[in-house]
C-alpha atoms as one frame of an Amber mdcrd trajectory, in Angstrom:
protein
   0.000   0.000   0.000   2.776   2.425   0.977   4.619   1.699  -2.243   1.475
   2.653  -4.210   1.267   5.959  -2.347   4.919   6.732  -3.059   4.299   6.008
  -6.736   1.262   8.299  -6.599   3.352  11.125  -5.154   5.997  10.528  -7.831
   3.441  10.680 -10.662   1.821  13.852  -9.303   5.306  15.328  -8.848   6.042
  14.624 -12.500   2.736  16.099 -13.676   3.212  19.229 -11.549   6.762  19.619
 -12.784   5.777  19.319 -16.435   2.766  21.622 -16.084   4.781  24.245 -14.250
   7.567  24.161 -16.788   5.321  24.199 -19.838   3.385  27.111 -18.384   6.572
  29.141 -18.408   7.207  28.943 -14.678  10.579  27.203 -15.040  13.427  29.109
 -13.460  17.000  28.110 -14.266  16.261  24.712 -15.767  19.912  23.778 -15.751
  19.494  23.203 -12.012  17.612  20.019 -12.897  21.096  18.514 -13.181  21.004
  18.460  -9.376  18.458  15.639  -9.504  20.736  13.405 -11.549  23.444  12.337
  -9.042  21.077  10.530  -6.685  19.196   8.408  -9.227  19.005   5.389  -6.951
  15.336   4.655  -7.614  12.689   4.927 -10.285  11.395   8.242  -8.980  14.773
   9.965  -9.377  15.156   8.500 -12.869  11.720   9.813 -13.775  12.664  13.294
 -12.558  15.767  13.183 -14.723  13.843  12.057 -17.796  11.555  15.074 -17.453
  14.591  17.302 -17.124  16.292  15.880 -20.204  13.175  16.401 -22.284  12.818
  20.061 -21.343  16.417  21.217 -20.955  16.332  23.212 -24.190  13.606  25.531
 -22.893  14.790  29.041 -21.985  14.237  30.094 -18.335  12.607  33.401 -17.518
  15.084  36.178 -16.838  14.049  37.411 -13.382  15.349  37.093  -9.879  13.992
  38.452  -6.589  16.090  36.403  -4.169  16.942  38.141  -0.879  20.067  37.758
   1.263  21.305  39.596   4.328  24.414  41.712   3.895  27.569  40.282   5.481
  30.260  42.468   7.027  33.456  40.488   7.441  35.443  40.502  10.652  38.828
  42.177  10.323  41.960  41.548  12.357  41.630  42.342  16.055  44.477  43.373
  18.338  44.431  41.147  21.451  45.936  43.907  23.569  42.730  45.847  22.922
  40.212  43.077  22.190  41.500  39.793  23.620  38.048  38.162  23.603  36.150
  36.764  20.607  32.616  35.626  21.476  30.012  34.024  19.217  27.244  31.451
  18.998  27.591  27.982  17.505  26.015  27.524  14.080  25.128  24.207  12.449
  23.132  25.526   9.489  24.233  24.162   6.115  21.906  26.009   3.719  24.595
  28.279   2.299  26.631  25.454   0.766  23.751  23.726  -1.011  22.422  27.073
  -2.216  25.883  27.934  -3.591  25.963  24.525  -5.260  22.582  25.219  -6.862
  23.750  28.558  -8.284  26.942  27.065  -9.703  25.224  23.982 -11.146  22.832
  26.407 -12.811  25.769  28.257 -14.413  25.300  31.419 -12.313  27.606  33.530
 -10.216  26.774  33.365  -6.511  25.320  36.422  -4.715  27.895  37.548  -2.155
  25.244  37.606   0.596  24.576  33.898  -0.010  28.130  32.984   1.011  28.283
  32.170   4.721  31.602  30.436   5.210  30.687  28.814   8.534  27.751  27.035
   6.852  30.028  25.875   4.059  32.456  24.450   6.617  29.723  22.805   8.665
  28.100  21.096   5.686  30.886  18.497   5.544  31.722  15.625   7.862  35.120
  15.424   9.546  37.192  12.876  11.411  36.666  14.381  14.857  36.756  12.044
  17.875  33.610  11.097  19.758  33.178  12.871  23.118  34.204  11.170  26.335
  31.530   9.778  28.638  29.779  12.600  30.460  30.806  15.201  27.879  28.393
  16.779  25.396  31.082  17.116  22.737  34.782  16.656  22.031  37.119  19.536
  21.165  39.879  19.169  18.558  42.477  21.844  17.796  45.038  22.192  14.986
  47.227  25.089  13.884  49.454  25.475  10.843  50.475  27.765   8.016  47.681
  29.760   6.375  47.580  28.782   2.681  46.523  32.226   1.403  48.600  34.499
   3.663  52.319  34.009   4.393  52.073  36.332   7.384  49.502  34.323   9.341
  48.703  30.913  10.754  45.379  29.090  10.583  43.783  27.887  13.826  41.129
  25.181  13.378  38.756  24.177  16.181  36.369  21.250  15.833  33.502  20.219
  18.110  31.823  16.837  17.723  28.727  15.551  19.502  28.070  11.866  19.993
  26.448  10.036  17.115  23.365   8.006  17.993  21.596   5.144  16.288  18.148
   6.275  15.160  16.664   3.324  17.041  18.001   4.864  20.267  16.378   8.261
  19.674  13.326   9.242  21.728   9.923   9.325  19.998   9.241  12.251  17.677
   6.359  14.692  17.479   6.925  16.288  14.069   4.765  18.899  12.389   5.268
  19.308   8.649   4.517  22.985   8.051   4.240  23.280   4.273   4.085  26.481
   2.264   1.463  25.685  -0.404   1.144  29.220  -1.772   1.366  30.140  -5.440
   5.095  30.891  -5.244   5.658  27.176  -4.525   4.267  26.165  -7.925   7.521
  24.919  -9.417   9.110  21.492  -9.916  11.862  22.305  -7.370   9.525  23.516
  -4.628   6.244  21.882  -3.535   6.719  18.621  -5.506  10.202  18.233  -4.005
   8.927  18.938  -0.488   6.161  16.358  -0.900   8.771  13.773  -1.840  10.986
  14.796   1.096   8.212  14.478   3.682   7.110  11.185   2.161  10.602   9.883
   2.995  10.216  10.980   6.625   6.762   9.386   6.820   8.014   6.138   5.353
  10.705   5.989   8.064   8.557   6.983  11.066   8.760   4.812  14.193   5.973
   3.092  16.056   5.890   5.760  18.796   6.259   8.780  16.506   3.549  11.285
  15.673   3.284  13.286  12.473   1.049  16.262  11.742   0.615  18.203   8.504
  -0.226  21.907   8.418  -0.315  23.942   5.219  -0.509  27.675   4.657  -1.272
  29.894   1.689  -3.840  32.695   1.998  -5.040  30.741   5.052  -3.773  27.756
   6.999  -5.187  24.237   7.240  -4.446  21.378   9.611  -4.664  18.283   7.418
  -3.210  15.727   9.843  -3.145  16.090  13.638  -0.914  13.724  15.603  -1.105
  10.704  13.297   0.692   7.488  14.289   2.491   4.837  12.276  -0.892   3.210
  11.596  -1.903   6.325   9.641   0.938   6.312   7.097  -1.432   5.823   4.177
  -3.544   8.811   5.222  -0.435  11.025   5.580   0.738   9.960   2.136  -2.690
  10.718   0.665  -2.690  14.231   2.104   0.838  14.902   0.858   0.059  13.670
  -2.627  -3.039  15.869  -2.894  -1.287  19.181  -2.139  -1.337  21.872  -4.821
   0.154  25.369  -4.806  -2.055  28.471  -5.013  -2.775  31.800  -3.351  -0.848
  34.316  -1.236   1.517  33.467   1.629   0.379  33.948   5.229   3.379  32.409
   6.929   2.496  33.909  10.303  -0.834  32.069  10.380   0.834  28.815   9.422
   3.502  29.167  12.115   0.885  29.898  14.780  -1.179  26.865  13.749   1.832
  24.533  13.532   3.023  25.379  17.045  -0.491  24.877  18.412  -0.596  21.405
  16.859   2.916  20.610  18.142   2.001  21.699  21.672  -1.214  19.669  21.576
   0.761  16.525  20.689   3.767  17.330  22.890   5.804  14.304  23.979   7.572
  14.766  27.326  11.209  13.767  26.889  10.662  13.366  23.156  11.607  15.285
  20.037   9.077  18.070  19.489   9.762  19.980  16.307   8.088  21.987  13.563
   9.687  21.492  10.134   8.913  24.496   7.968   9.338  23.927   4.223   9.185
  27.100   2.128  10.883  29.448  -0.305  10.516  32.138   2.378   8.334  34.389
   0.248   5.978  35.583   3.004   3.634  38.363   1.866   0.672  38.334   4.294
   0.721  39.019   8.042   4.129  39.247   9.750   6.684  39.515   6.939   9.723
  41.529   8.075  12.830  39.910   9.579  12.423  41.786  12.878   8.761  40.783
  13.212   9.536  37.159  12.365  12.347  37.141  14.927  10.000  38.366  17.649
   7.309  35.856  16.685   9.599  32.851  16.691  11.360  33.885  19.913   7.991
  33.737  21.647   7.188  30.341  20.153  10.457  28.671  21.192   9.484  29.107
  24.864   6.983  26.286  24.326   9.789  23.723  24.142   9.023  23.077  20.469
  12.049  23.546  18.205  12.064  24.656  14.576  13.836  23.349  11.500  13.617
  25.283   8.244  13.971  23.691   4.817  14.472  26.116   1.951  13.676  25.200
  -1.644  13.533  26.735  -5.092  15.261  29.400  -7.108  14.524  32.832  -8.458
  12.654  34.237  -5.467  13.894  32.502  -2.312  14.054  34.719   0.753  17.157
  33.321   2.417  17.283  36.140   4.969  13.844  35.318   6.377  14.431  31.576
   6.534  17.744  32.035   8.332  16.106  34.407  10.832  13.392  31.872  11.638
  15.807  28.970  12.147  18.386  30.924  14.141  15.790  32.222  16.586  13.661
  29.087  16.788  16.275  26.822  18.428  16.677  25.037  15.127  18.635  24.600
  11.935  18.358  25.807   8.356  18.958  23.517   5.381  18.500  24.144   1.680
  17.347  21.175  -0.400  18.126  21.107  -4.108  17.317  17.438  -4.788  15.684
  14.333  -3.366  19.190  13.074  -2.603  19.856  16.122  -0.411  16.470  15.672
   1.277  17.403  12.107   2.144  20.764  13.263   3.539  19.224  15.931   5.790
  16.056  14.158   6.907  17.031  10.480   6.956  20.800   9.929   7.005  21.437
  12.831   9.410  18.168  12.530  11.290  19.884  12.656  14.676  21.721  15.888
  13.906  18.666  17.512  12.312  16.044  16.546  14.906  17.640  15.352  18.174
  19.125  18.275  20.142  21.767  17.264  22.717  23.169  20.686  23.735  21.371
  24.050  23.894  22.659  27.610  23.696  26.203  26.638  22.718  28.587  29.597
  22.888  32.273  30.078  22.141  34.664  32.563  23.708  38.325  32.656  22.784
  40.843  34.678  24.737  44.007  35.390  22.739  47.346  35.897  24.467  48.879
  39.253  23.412  52.338  37.938  24.297  52.228  35.475  21.392  49.449  36.821
  19.146  49.691  40.129  17.291  46.239  39.863  15.695  43.433  37.420  14.960
  40.453  37.201  12.602  37.418  34.935  12.888  36.460  33.503   9.495  32.673
  33.435   9.111  30.072  33.527  11.912  29.501  37.239  11.204  25.794  37.029
  12.038  26.474  34.893  15.120  28.602  37.383  17.047  27.755  37.973  20.724
  28.702  40.590  23.260  31.471  39.343  25.549  29.100  39.706  28.494  26.600
  37.364  26.780  28.925  34.390  27.213  28.188  33.843  30.905  24.583  35.064
  30.664  22.361  31.985  30.574  19.379  34.053  29.439  21.057  34.832  26.104
  20.042  32.543  23.244  22.667  30.747  21.160  22.909  27.786  18.781  21.810
  24.210  19.363  23.776  21.049  18.540  22.132  17.812  17.472  23.353  14.243
  17.879  26.274  13.657  15.514  26.672  17.343  14.716  30.123  18.812  14.219
  31.040  22.503  14.382  34.192  23.816  12.713  35.718  27.199  13.502  38.668
  28.840  11.719  40.756  31.786  12.889  43.476  33.490  10.910  46.151  34.318
  13.481  49.119  36.690  13.140  51.792  35.761  15.675  54.032  38.277  17.386
  56.651  39.497  14.919  54.395  38.931  11.888  54.305  41.583   9.174  50.523
  41.344   9.022  48.923  44.776   9.460  46.883  44.996  12.652  45.396  48.162
  14.172  47.602  49.629  16.891  46.554  52.069  19.615  48.399  54.322  22.021
  47.210  53.396  25.516  47.837  55.239  28.732  46.862  52.352  30.967  47.519
  48.764  29.957  48.739  45.586  31.499  48.806  41.884  30.922  48.489  38.931
  33.233  49.892  36.756  30.451  53.492  38.048  30.682  55.817  35.102  30.296
  53.130  32.781  28.869  53.710  31.207  25.474  50.183  29.841  25.064  48.216
  30.924  21.989  44.744  31.220  23.464  42.123  29.783  25.754  38.994  28.242
  24.228  35.922  28.411  26.442  32.581  26.828  25.560  29.261  27.040  27.367
  26.172  24.940  26.755  23.018  23.841  28.516  22.397  20.098  28.783  18.915
  19.064  27.716  16.521  19.540  30.608  18.632  22.211  32.289  18.625  25.995
  32.108  22.021  26.247  33.794  25.058  26.239  31.529  28.155  24.054  31.761
  31.589  25.622  31.156  34.447  23.773  29.459  37.895  25.281  28.837  40.867
  24.293  26.692  44.293  25.959  26.654  46.002  25.992  23.235  49.783  25.843
  23.776  52.392  27.160  21.364  53.477  23.559  20.750  50.196  22.988  18.871
  52.099  24.108  15.758  54.553  21.215  16.112  51.943  18.563  15.390  51.220
  16.963  12.014  48.245  18.465  10.216  45.253  16.340   9.240  43.500  16.041
   5.889  40.601  17.890   7.518  42.861  20.895   8.148  43.662  21.234   4.458
  40.092  20.571   3.366  38.635  23.232   5.660  41.312  25.578   4.300  40.067
  24.807   0.784  36.438  25.446   1.738  37.308  28.756   3.412  39.367  29.852
   0.399  36.494  29.014  -1.926  34.094  31.039   0.193  36.405  34.039   0.260
  36.779  33.946  -3.534  33.009  33.778  -4.050  32.500  36.579  -1.543  35.370
  38.591  -3.077  36.783  38.979   0.416  39.398  41.637   1.055  41.221  38.952
   3.074  41.406  36.313   0.344  45.099  37.010  -0.188  46.595  34.651  -2.759
  43.464  32.485  -2.999  42.626  31.160  -6.468  40.356  28.430  -7.758  43.474
  26.430  -8.620  44.837  26.711  -5.078  41.447  25.580  -3.729  41.560  22.547
  -6.009  45.125  21.758  -4.966  44.213  21.883  -1.274  41.145  19.723  -1.868
  43.169  17.184  -3.842  45.476  16.710  -0.865  42.692  16.192   1.655  41.132
  12.851   0.836  38.884  11.254  -1.749  35.486  10.896  -0.076  32.427  11.351
  -2.289  31.539  14.720  -0.736  35.093  15.992  -1.238  35.006  14.880  -4.863
  31.693  16.695  -5.302  33.209  19.828  -3.751  36.095  19.724  -6.235  33.630
  19.339  -9.113  31.700  22.402  -7.915  34.942  24.405  -7.711  35.822  23.367
 -11.278  32.423  24.584 -12.489  32.811  27.853 -10.579  36.229  28.386 -12.135
  34.640  28.268 -15.601  31.799  30.614 -14.596  34.040  33.231 -13.025
């Protein structure tokens, strides 16, 4: 029976895709190439056949995508600003969105390039945390590939991976944007396929609800169990896109449903799938931030899945995820949907550490200047670090967080702002340590944070560097080139490819190199 429903969703997906494209609603048809790599079943092959038959159609020349401006962090003088404080970030949307642009033959909007999300998209060989610890901390430091005057400091956090069978029961609400802007092969049809995958893999104690919103919102499924899979599939397959976009009403309804079906000790989460094009009710970033901050107090977390091209509102989707104790992913294919929602289910749904914050204190005796790479929209006031009322990022089971600093050691020729000070002093005189890494997080079920500290000695630079060190260097270089960063130094597409070639041959690293090759031709 389930197989018949999946086939039904596939057929309707194909019909919707063809109708949308033939009606002239296709945007950047080259992006259909993204559906090709994961053709591991008949549905993916069918998608690709549609794409091949319509590839010669010209896309409409319009684009209303929105991104927040990014102001890069410059070099800081540790004698003036020894502390660097920011929130953890496990969003990955930036990388897949960049991939979509490049696969479509387009240059990437600079605002779409968030280097921390590029870094955190990939998996790394970080050790599992010790018993009683929420995460492990790994540190490496070596020469900076793009700047002879600096070193690169890499910090990696890794939470414990869990078997999905060991996860607590889930109360998931699929909040689906079914407005007219979702009427495209890479939007609502793709989301229907993605949520069908989640439904197919639901456990015997899980609950799934389906809420849609367009001009108004509808609750189609309320707390269905594994015995209701067929009904969930039927509702998904029947969805069509039309009307305006009242995202506020949908969010309100979805949280009400989630609270009604709340599972104590379980995973309670709204999964919002949208292109972010909200045009009725609360629509501004500031209003959305306020709305979602109120909703997170319910204990229900939020994940945001972005889809589509041409008019995605990346800024709004990021705002919702960052302030809803959740994560933001961009899905450009069924394969990516399976990665985010099935293969990395623990990281996406099962939060193991709340309000994770970083604070690094750099030693002015050994460090002339430092620069955090990425995390620009995650910066915190130094006083926020020890303030447990201040919101920060959440880490899921199996999540890793990678942080890069460009560090100019004492004696470096790197230009760093200098100031004449009347009163100054240092308690670090005589110390050769590089910095102290402090992390704070709240264990699940607690509102009191736990502090962990790591001293990074000067001898860190004597150790052999891992493949991950060179790969993260390649990813950061690539991001700086796409962003046209003033700190990109000697970075080139060729140097990115060289670094990537020396950092392993996993499938995701090979894909990264292929994307860089395509970008090199575009730029």
